[in-house]
C-alpha positions in Angstrom: 90.6 75.7 -11.3 89.9 78.1 -14.4 91.4 81.5 -14.1 88.5 84.2 -14.4 89.3 87.0 -16.4 87.8 90.4 -15.9 87.1 92.7 -19.2 88.1 96.4 -19.0 85.4 97.9 -20.4 87.8 100.5 -21.7 90.5 98.2 -23.4 88.5 98.5 -26.8 87.6 101.9 -26.6 88.4 103.9 -29.7 89.3 107.4 -30.1 87.4 109.2 -32.7 88.3 112.4 -32.2 89.6 113.1 -36.2 87.4 111.5 -37.6 84.5 114.2 -35.6 87.0 117.2 -36.8 86.4 115.7 -40.2 82.8 115.7 -39.9 82.5 118.6 -38.3 84.2 120.5 -41.4 82.3 118.9 -43.9 78.8 119.8 -42.3 80.4 123.4 -41.4 80.8 123.9 -45.2 77.5 122.4 -45.9 76.1 124.7 -43.1 77.6 127.3 -45.0 76.6 126.6 -48.9 73.4 126.3 -48.0 73.2 129.7 -46.0 74.5 131.4 -49.1 72.9 129.4 -51.8 69.8 128.6 -50.1 68.9 130.3 -46.8 65.9 128.8 -45.9 67.0 125.6 -45.6 70.5 126.4 -42.9 68.6 124.7 -40.4 68.6 121.3 -41.9 72.5 121.3 -41.5 72.2 122.7 -38.1 71.8 119.4 -35.8 74.8 117.8 -37.6 77.1 120.8 -37.5 76.7 120.9 -33.5 76.7 117.7 -33.0 80.3 116.7 -34.2 81.4 119.8 -33.0 80.1 118.6 -29.1 81.8 115.1 -30.3 85.0 116.5 -31.7 85.6 118.4 -28.0 84.8 115.0 -26.2 82.0 116.2 -24.3 79.2 113.8 -25.7 
C-alpha cells in the first residue's frame, strides 16, 4: 500500500510583511507629494496607501 501524504496548506505560506510596509511607505510618499503639488489628484494614491497599510498590519 502506498502512503498518502496530507498536504499542509500553511506550509508554503510566505510572510510579506516587510514588503507590504515598503509598499505602504512608497505609496504614502506619493500621496504626500500629490497633496503638495497636485492636490486635486491625491485621491488616486489613497486606495494604495490604505490597502498596503491594512496588509502590513496583517488584517487582510
